[in-house]
N, C-alpha and C positions, 0 to 999 in steps of 0.2 A: 312284893317290891324286895329289892334286896339293898343293904345298907352295910356298907361299909365306913369304920371308921379307922382313923390311923393316927397315933398319938408320937410326935416327933418327939426327940430331947436336941434343939440344935449346938454346935459350938459357938457361941456369940459373937466370933469374929464373923462368921459365915452366917449370921440370921439375914441380910440384905439380900446377898445371893440368895440364899435359900428360900427367902419368900419371892425375888424374883423369879426363880424357876419354878417354884410351885400354882404360881400365879401361869404361867405359858402355859404348863399343863392343864391346869384347870379350864383355862382358855380354850385350849385345843379338845381338850374331852367334851366340852360343850356341843358341839359339833357331830360328835359320836350317834349314832342313832338308839343307843343303849342307855344313855347317859342322862337322865333326868334331873340332877342336880348335884353339885360338887362347891362345899362351904370351904373355906379357907379361915380356920379363928387363932388367936393367938391366945396366951395366957404369960401372960407380963410375971407376976408374982414366980412361975412355974417354971417358966424359958420355956414352954411347948408351944408347938404348931399344933394344930389338931383338924384333918379333913374328915369333912364329912362325906359321905359320896352317894348317891341313889341311883340306881340301876334298876333297869325293867327286868333282869333275873343275872344268875349270878354266869349263864354264859356269857351277855353280855359285857359283865366284868372285867370276866376271865379274855373277851376279846380286846376290850381296852387295855390289860396287862401285856398284850402283842403292837401295841401301836408305836410307832416311832417315837413320839412325842414325849410318853410313858417311858419307853428304854433309854432314852436320852437322859429326863429326869431322874431316875435312876439312879444311871451311872455317873451323874456330875453331882448329885446328892448327897452322893453313899457316905464320902468323905467328910460330909459337914456335919454327923449324925452321930452323937455318943448313945442314944438309943430309939428304937421304934419299937412301937406297938399296934397292931392290928386287930382288930373284931370284927366280924361278920353277922348281921343279923337279920331278920324275917320281920317286915315291917307286919303290923296286923293291924294296926288302928291309926288315923290321921285327925286329927280334929281342927 
């Protein structure tokens, strides 16, 4: 399994719009054959949004990056984000 984590620092005034766009992106991604999980989390103390995404393979994730809904999300949220960090993992165990 291919795990993608993304941490966003969002401009406070854009938070509600960012979350709505994030939810639309995640909801559309769940219909992709390779997307197994797409969680959106919020850390109020750090004012960060965290995505946890699980795909069957790196190729399936790369397909996600080419979808219309992702490209729209990326375009619209770019100005709302002051920092973005993405890290990928290979899941080796699930309890």
